[in-house]
Structure formats: structure tokens, C-alpha cells
C-alpha positions in Angstrom: 216.3 43.1 109.6 215.3 46.0 107.4 215.4 43.7 104.4 212.8 41.3 106.1 210.5 44.2 106.9 210.7 45.4 103.4 210.0 42.0 102.0 207.1 41.4 104.4 205.4 44.7 103.3 205.6 43.7 99.7 204.4 40.1 100.2 200.8 38.8 100.3 200.9 38.7 104.1 201.4 42.4 104.2 198.6 44.2 106.1 195.7 45.8 104.0 195.5 49.5 103.5 192.2 51.5 103.4 192.1 54.9 101.7 189.5 57.2 103.3 188.2 60.4 101.8 189.0 63.5 103.8 186.1 65.6 102.2 183.6 66.7 104.8 179.8 65.9 104.1 178.7 69.5 103.7 181.0 69.8 100.7 179.6 66.5 99.3 176.0 67.8 99.6 177.0 71.1 98.0 178.6 69.3 95.1 175.6 67.0 94.6 173.2 70.0 94.7 175.4 71.7 92.1 175.3 68.6 89.8 171.5 68.2 90.1 170.9 71.9 89.4 173.2 71.9 86.4 171.3 68.8 85.1 167.9 70.4 85.6 169.0 73.6 83.9 170.4 71.7 81.0 167.1 69.7 80.6 165.1 72.9 80.6 167.3 74.4 77.9 167.0 71.3 75.8 163.2 71.3 76.2 162.9 75.0 75.2 165.2 74.3 72.2 162.9 71.4 71.2 159.7 73.5 71.4 161.4 76.3 69.4 162.5 73.8 66.8 158.9 72.4 66.4 157.3 75.8 66.4 155.1 75.0 69.4 155.1 78.0 71.6 152.4 78.8 74.2 151.9 82.4 73.0 151.7 81.3 69.4 149.3 78.4 70.1 146.9 80.7 71.9 147.0 83.2 69.0 146.3 80.4 66.5 143.5 79.1 68.7 141.9 82.5 68.8 142.2 82.8 65.0 140.7 79.3 64.5 137.8 80.3 66.7 137.2 83.4 64.7 137.3 81.4 61.5 134.8 78.8 62.9 132.5 81.6 63.9 132.7 83.1 60.5 132.1 79.8 58.8 129.1 79.1 61.1 127.6 82.4 60.1 128.1 81.6 56.4 126.7 78.1 56.9 123.5 79.1 58.6 121.9 80.6 55.5 122.9 77.6 53.4 121.4 75.2 56.0 118.2 77.2 55.9 118.1 76.9 52.1 118.9 73.2 52.2 116.2 72.5 54.8 113.7 74.5 52.6 114.8 72.5 49.5 114.4 69.2 51.4 110.9 70.2 52.5 110.0 71.2 49.0 111.4 67.9 47.7 109.3 65.9 50.2 106.2 67.8 49.1 107.0 67.1 45.5 107.5 63.4 46.3 104.2 63.2 48.1 102.5 65.0 45.2 104.2 62.7 42.7 103.0 59.6 44.7 99.4 61.0 44.7 99.6 61.6 41.0 101.0 58.0 40.5 98.0 56.6 42.4 95.6 58.7 40.4 97.3 57.5 37.2 96.9 53.9 38.3 93.2 54.5 39.1 92.7 56.1 35.7 94.4 53.2 34.0 92.1 50.8 35.8 89.1 52.9 34.8 90.4 53.1 31.3 90.7 49.3 31.1 87.2 48.9 32.4 85.9 51.4 29.8 87.7 49.5 27.1 86.0 46.3 28.4 82.6 48.0 28.3 83.3 49.4 24.9 84.2 45.9 23.6 80.9 44.7 25.2 78.8 47.4 23.4 80.7 46.7 20.1 79.7 43.1 20.5 76.2 44.1 21.5 75.4 46.0 18.3 75.7 43.1 15.9 73.6 40.9 18.2 70.8 43.5 18.1 70.5 43.0 14.4 71.4 39.3 14.2 69.5 36.1 14.7 67.2 36.1 17.7 68.5 34.1 20.7 69.8 34.1 24.2 73.6 33.8 24.8 75.9 33.7 27.8 79.2 35.6 27.4 82.2 36.2 29.7 81.5 33.6 32.3 84.2 34.0 34.9 84.7 32.6 38.4 87.3 33.1 41.2 87.8 31.9 44.7 87.5 34.7 47.3 88.2 32.3 50.2 88.3 28.5 50.5 84.6 28.5 51.1 83.5 31.4 48.8 83.3 31.4 45.0 82.3 34.5 43.1 81.1 34.3 39.5 80.1 36.9 36.9 78.6 36.6 33.4 76.8 38.6 30.8 73.5 37.4 29.3 72.4 38.9 26.0 69.4 38.7 23.7 69.9 39.1 20.0 67.5 39.9 17.3 65.9 43.1 16.2 62.6 44.0 17.8 62.8 41.2 20.5 60.7 41.7 23.5 61.7 41.6 27.1 63.2 38.2 28.2 62.0 36.9 31.6 63.6 33.8 33.0 66.2 32.7 35.6 69.8 31.6 35.9 70.9 28.2 37.2 74.5 27.7 38.3 76.1 24.3 38.9 79.6 24.0 40.5 81.5 20.8 40.2 83.8 20.3 43.3 85.8 17.5 44.9 85.1 16.9 48.5 87.0 14.0 50.3 88.0 12.6 47.0 84.5 12.5 45.6 83.0 14.6 42.9 80.0 16.6 44.0 77.8 19.0 41.9 76.4 22.0 43.8 73.3 23.6 42.3 72.2 27.2 42.8 69.5 28.0 43.5 69.0 24.7 45.3 66.0 22.5 44.4 63.1 23.6 46.6 64.7 27.0 47.5 62.4 29.7 48.8 61.1 32.4 46.5 63.3 35.0 48.3 66.4 32.9 47.6 65.5 32.5 44.0 65.0 36.2 43.4 68.8 36.7 43.1 68.8 34.5 40.0 65.8 36.1 38.2 66.3 37.6 34.7 64.3 40.4 33.2 65.9 42.4 30.4 65.5 43.5 26.8 69.1 43.4 25.4 71.5 42.3 28.2 71.9 41.8 31.9 75.0 41.4 34.1 74.7 38.6 36.7 77.1 38.1 39.5 76.9 36.5 43.0 79.0 34.9 45.7 78.3 31.2 46.2 79.1 29.2 49.5 81.3 26.1 49.3 81.7 23.3 51.8 84.9 23.0 53.8 87.7 21.4 51.9 86.0 21.7 48.5 88.2 21.9 45.4 86.4 23.6 42.6 86.8 21.9 39.2 84.3 23.7 36.9 81.3 26.0 36.9 78.4 25.8 34.5 75.7 28.4 34.0 72.3 27.9 32.3 69.6 30.3 31.2 66.1 28.9 31.8 62.8 30.1 30.4 59.8 28.3 31.8 62.0 25.4 32.8 63.5 25.1 29.3 67.2 25.7 28.7 67.8 28.6 26.4 71.6 28.9 26.7 74.5 27.4 28.7 78.2 27.8 29.1 80.9 26.0 31.2 84.2 27.3 32.5 86.9 25.1 34.0 88.9 26.4 37.0 
């Protein structure tokens, strides 16, 4: 019988056994608190060791921050005089640039005046031989340019050669060849039958030379091909010149 009981206890059909802890819960809570406290203390120690290792300490950081603020203040004091000097230099540079621009404009104006003086000098150099040459009327430097599609400006120099020549009295006649609507048209100025007031702009009265210039009206859509100028004396042609555009 004892043998059967012993075999039954060792077999699969033996009843299950449960091992229960006999520690009361206050001891468990105390042990858990001790473990958590030890872990927190260990973490703080590791954190402090890490800060010591990297050299980052609150007291040292505050000291460095104060030193850096002092250095910034000193650099600011050193910078202010340089900033004032730089601003003054920039202002002076701007003044010099403005002055240089004005001088450049004056130089361009003087160059333009110089070119005009050279042109006038060439004119007078050409005038002297004509004063002692054969007597006659000539047209020189006939030029024309479009100011707008309906305005043409022309300019020319009329000269009289010959020593001891008297005053020349006559008039200028200008003929402009244009194309309008595919057809060639010749515009005459002053127009035939123009009033005396309109013809006054074309009157000539000089001894040696006279500059003549005017702005001529053109019809809409006109394309200028050429301009011809004539000097008339009592209805007779004394000189003429043609310029193509």
C-alpha cells in the first residue's frame, strides 16, 4: 500500500503543488523602494561624472559667460570708432563719386563743344580760299535727318566766293523725294503760291556765308528717299546739291 502511494505521488496523476512566498507586502515595498533609490542615486552619479568629464559645470559656464560678455563689451567699444571712421570714409567716397560723375559729364560736354569748334574751324579754313577764289555761290554740308515719321530736319551752308563780292540776296528752294503708298512724290518748300510770311524762312541775304536749317512736315507714311537744295537768284538757279537718305 505504501508502495502504491509512493508511485502515485511520482506519477503524472500526482496532485500539483503551488509554492507561495511567505514575505509580507511591507517588506516587498521596502525592497522595491530601496532598489529604485539605489538606481536613482547611481544615475545621478553617472550624470555628474559625465559633466565632469566634458568640463561642463554650471559654475564654470556662468563664469565663462560673464567673461564672454566682458569681451563683447570691449570689442563693441573698440568697434564703434572704426564704424564711425568707415561711415565717414563711405560718405567721402560717395561725395567723390558724385564729383567724378559731374566731372565726367563736364568732360563729355567739353568734348562735344570741342568737336563743334573743330567743325567750325574746318568751315573757316574752307571759307578763306573761297574768299579769294573764283566768284560763285556754293552749297556745302547739306544734311538731313528724321526727327519723327512726319518731321524732317535739314541743315546746309551756303557760301559766296570771290574777293570783293557784294551781298547776295536770293532764296533757298528745298525738294524732298518721298514714297507714299508705293508712289514717288516730290514735296517742294516753299510751296508754289506760298504766302510772303511762309517764304521769309527761305530768304538769303549774306556777304560770305549763311547757315540755313529748318524742320519740314511730311505726310503720314512717307518714306524719304532724297533731299535736294537749290539757291535761286531772281528765279535763276545759282547752285544746287542733292543728298540721298
